[in-house]
C-alpha positions in Angstrom: 0.0 0.0 0.0 1.3 3.4 -0.9 0.2 7.0 -0.2 -0.3 7.3 -3.9 -2.8 4.4 -3.9 -4.8 5.5 -0.9 -3.9 9.2 -0.7 -3.8 8.5 3.0 -7.2 9.7 3.9 -7.4 9.0 7.6 -10.3 10.4 9.6 -9.3 11.3 13.1 -10.9 13.0 16.0 -8.9 16.1 16.8 -8.6 19.5 18.5 -7.6 22.9 17.1 -3.9 23.1 16.2 -1.5 25.7 17.5 2.3 26.1 17.9 2.3 26.0 21.7 2.0 22.3 22.1 0.9 21.1 25.5 3.4 19.2 27.7 1.7 15.9 26.7 2.2 16.4 22.9 3.9 13.6 21.1 6.0 13.9 18.0 6.4 10.9 15.7 9.4 10.0 13.7 9.3 9.9 9.9 7.0 7.1 8.8 5.8 5.5 5.6 2.2 4.8 4.7 1.5 1.6 6.6 3.2 3.0 9.8 1.2 6.3 9.6 -2.1 4.4 9.3 -1.2 2.2 12.2 0.0 5.1 14.4 -3.1 7.1 13.5 -5.4 4.4 14.7 -3.5 3.9 17.9 -3.4 7.7 18.6 -7.1 8.1 17.9 -7.8 5.3 20.3 -5.8 7.2 23.0 -7.8 10.3 22.4 -5.1 12.1 20.5 -5.2 14.2 17.3 -2.7 15.5 14.7 -2.0 19.1 15.5 0.8 19.4 12.9 2.0 17.3 10.0 5.1 17.3 7.8 5.7 15.3 4.7 8.5 14.5 2.2 9.2 12.5 -0.9 11.6 9.7 0.0 12.0 8.3 -3.5 10.3 7.8 -6.9 9.4 4.3 -7.8 8.4 4.0 -11.5 5.5 6.4 -11.8 4.7 6.7 -8.1 6.4 8.6 -5.3 7.1 7.1 -1.9 6.2 9.5 0.8 6.9 9.8 4.5 5.1 11.8 7.2 5.9 13.2 10.6 3.0 14.1 13.0 2.7 16.0 16.2 -0.1 14.6 18.3 -2.0 16.5 21.1 -5.0 15.5 23.2 -8.3 15.6 21.5 -10.2 17.9 23.9 -12.4 19.7 21.4 -13.8 16.7 19.6 -13.1 18.0 16.1 -12.9 15.6 13.1 -9.6 15.8 11.2 -8.4 14.3 8.0 -5.0 14.4 6.4 -3.7 13.4 3.0 -0.4 13.2 1.1 -0.1 12.6 -2.6 -0.1 14.5 -5.9 -1.8 17.9 -5.9 -4.5 16.4 -8.1 -5.2 13.6 -5.5 -5.5 16.2 -2.7 -7.6 18.5 -4.9 -10.1 15.6 -5.2 -10.1 15.0 -1.5 -10.5 18.8 -0.9 -13.7 18.7 -3.0 -15.2 15.9 -1.0 -14.2 17.5 2.3 -15.7 20.9 1.4 -19.0 19.1 0.6 -18.8 17.6 4.1 -18.1 21.0 5.8 -14.4 20.2 6.4 -11.9 22.8 5.5 -8.1 22.9 4.9 -6.1 24.3 7.8 -2.6 23.6 6.5 -0.8 22.4 3.4 2.7 21.9 2.1 3.9 21.7 -1.5 6.9 19.6 -2.3 9.1 19.1 -5.4 11.7 16.2 -5.7 14.7 18.0 -7.2 16.1 14.9 -8.8 12.9 13.8 -10.6 10.8 17.0 -10.7 7.9 15.1 -9.1 5.4 17.4 -7.4 3.4 16.4 -4.4 1.5 17.9 -1.4 0.2 17.1 2.0 -2.9 18.7 3.6 -4.5 18.8 7.0 -8.3 19.4 7.1 -10.6 20.4 10.0 -14.2 19.5 10.4 -17.0 20.0 12.8 -17.0 18.4 16.3 -18.6 15.1 16.9 -19.8 15.8 20.5 
């Protein structure tokens, strides 16, 4: 499974992000798709949310990029639904359309270019209404 294939659309319960992380914030290491999905599920079960994400292109394999992400997790006190994705700009644009239709808006994004291949990609963090 790659980010390209699934565009890593993970729905998480979250709180509003800020740069003043609480003392119980947890920062992950750089992770590939399978690890991000597993960590996201574990952190959601612990009542945590992604307050910040970072992404990079690790390599290009044929016609697909191999991505990694790093996430800062904070407690989910506000009960806001979050989604994040990493992939091509076109993949994230499609996700953006669906999210807007659901009342979920983009709160952060990053554009990347692999200098060796010229491959363009992006990662996006979306915020939605609370579930409580």
